[in-house]
N, C-alpha and C positions, 0 to 999 in steps of 0.2 A: 504493500500500500504506500509506503514511503517513496519508493522509486517511481511508482505510477503517478503520485501526486507531483513530484518534482518535474517529471516529463510533461504533465499537463500544464503545470505552471509555466514552464518554458514555452510551451505551445501557445498559451493564451496571454500570459503576462508580458513576455518578451516583446511581442508586436506592439502592445499598448505602451510599454516603456519607451521603445524606439520611436513610436509615433509622437508621443509627448515631447521627446527630445527634438524631433524635427520641427514641431510647432514652436518650441521655444527658440530654436536656432534660426530657422528660416523666416518666421513670421513675427517673432518678438512679441508674443501675446502678453497683454497686460493682465493684472489680477482680476479685473472685472470680466474680461473675456474668458479667463480660465474658470471663473465661477459659473458662467453661462454654460461652458462646456461640461462642467461637472454635473450641474443640475439636469441638463438635457440628456446626458449619458445615463444618469440614474433612472430617469423616467423611461427612456427607451429600453434599457436593460430590464426594468420591471415589467414592461409591456411584453417583451420577448419571452420572458420566463413564464409569466402568467398565461399567455395566450398560445404557448408553444403547442400544447396538445390539441387545442382547437384548430389551429392553423395546419398542423400536421395531417389532420383528417381530410383536408381539402386536396383537390387535384390528385385523386387516387392515392392518398397517403404521402404525397410528395410536396405538400403545401409549404412546409418550413424550408425545404431545400430551395424551392422557387423564391420564397421570400428572401433567403440569404443571398441568392444570386442577384436579385434585384437591388438589395442594399449594397452589395459589393460594387456593382456597376454604377450606382448612384455616387458612392464614395469616390470612385475613380473619375467620374465626370466632373465632380466638384473639385477634385484635386487639379484637374486641368484648368478649371475656371479660376482656381486660386493663383494661377500665373498672371492673371489680369491685375495690374497694379491699382485699379480703382476700388476693388472690393475683395482683395486677396485674403484678408483675415476672416471675413464672414464665410467665404467659400471654403477655406481651410478647416474652419470649425465644423461646417456641415459635412465635409469629407471625413472628418475624424470620428464623428458621433457613431455612424453605423459600424465602423471597424472596431472601435472600443466596445460598443454595446454587444456585438456578436461574440466577441471573445469572453467578455464578462458573463454573458448569459450561459455560454457553454460550461464555464467553470462553476457557476452557481448551481447548475443542474447536477454537476458531479458532486458538489458538496451536499446537496439535498439528498442525493441517492445513497451516498456512503457515509456522510457525516452523522447520520442518525444512529449508526452502530457505535456504541461507546468504545468497543475494543479497537475500532479503526480510527477513532478520533485523534489520538496522539500522533499516529503516523501521518495523518492528513495535515495536522497543524505544523509538525516539523517539516514535512515536505513543502508546505505552502511557504514557510519562512525561507527555506533553502532556495526554492525556485524563485521567490520574489527577490532574494538577495542577489542571485546570479543575474536576473533580468535587470535589476537596477544598476549593478556593477557594469554590465555591458553597455547599458544606455549612458551611464556617466562617462565611460571610456569613449563612446561615440561623440558625446558633447565636447570632451577635451580635444579630441582629434579634429573635429570639424569647426570648432569655434573660430579659428583664424579665417575660415572661408564662408562665414555665415551670410555674406551679401554677394557672393559670387555666383556665376553661372553653374558651377559644380554643385552647389548646395541645392539649387532648384532641380538639377538633373537627378540627384540622389533622392530628393523628395518624390518626384514623379516615378522613379524606378521603384521605390518602396511601395507606393500605392499601386503600381502595376503588379507587383508581387502579391499584394493582398487580393487584387481583383482576379488574378490567375487562379485563385482558389475556387472560383466558380466552376471550372472545368470538371474536377472530380465530382462535384455535386450534380452537374448536368449528366455525367456518366451514370451516376446512381439512379437518376430518374429515367434513364434510357434514351434521352434526347440525343446524346452523343455516344457512339459505340466505343467501348474500350478497345485498345490496341496494345500490341506488344511493346515493351520498353525498348527505346532506341539504344540505350547503353546502361551500364550499371557501374556507377562510381562509388558505391557504398563501401568498397574496400578502402578508398581514399578518405571520404567523409561520409559517414552514415547519417541518415535522416534523424536517427534517435540520439546522436551525439550533441554535445553543447554547441560545437561549431555548426553542425547540421541545422539545429534550430535557429541559430543566428543567421546563417545564410538563407534559410527558408523565409524567415521574417523580413530580412533586409532586401534580398534579391529574388526570392521565389525559387530557391534551389530545390531540386528534386534529384535524388540519386538515381532514380529509374524513371525518367520522364517518357511519356508516350508522345506520339505525333500531335494529337490535338492540343495537349498541354503546351508543347514547345511552340507550335504555331501561334497559339493564343498569346503566350508570353512574349514572343517576338513582336506580334502586332501591337500589343499594349505598350510595350517598351518603345517600339519605334514611333508610334503615334505620340506618345508622351514626350520623347526627346525632340521630335519635330516641333511640337507646340512650345517647348522650352526655348528652342532656338528662335522660333518666330517671335515670341514675346520679348526675348532678350534684345533682338536687333530692332524691333519696333520701338522699344523703350529707349534704346541708345539713339535712335534717329529722331525721337520726339524732343520738343524744347526742354521738357523736364529732365530727360536723360542727358541731353547735351550740356545742360548747365550744371549737372551734378558731378 
């Protein structure tokens, strides 16, 4: 139970910690904005947890998968909109809410399912602390490494790459619903970096790493990353050519 909890915390807490790091670095969110993000996330997470069973009964038992896919795509679209310098903070907040809420809802359901057993509670608590500590440590390391580049093109590129990695998680869900057929893995790099390892979770959250990707996942990841980077470059050069960018 301890190991399972640590793994689940890395799966769910690490993307949240990295996402908050990006918000603080790339968008310099103020305290008031963070409060709005917190309240919105709490409400959205509560709705996802309370309505999960009801939603799951729709669309032939695949309602929650479809809802998750929709939320991930919304998050990605607003991440692209956050590149617009006129309303970038608001768009970034809207992009962050679905991602954080989905991960929190998944872990909350795990706690509800296993936390009620008193003999498992110590392992869950210790695993949660360990997983949270690892996630926060990696996020703080990211902040330290990227702080000198917080206003550069590279920061926005990493932000969009991170959100593309989150949105790529829609492909396994669509395969579960049968909309996209599963295919054989193109390669197996688990000998180098396993999905279950600490580095595997970090690369998964940050870049969308899969040790055994199939063709639909790879093509989707390439499309999302390619579109995102094109948008980053477009907004970057538009800003530089604008009077505001020229005078800065």
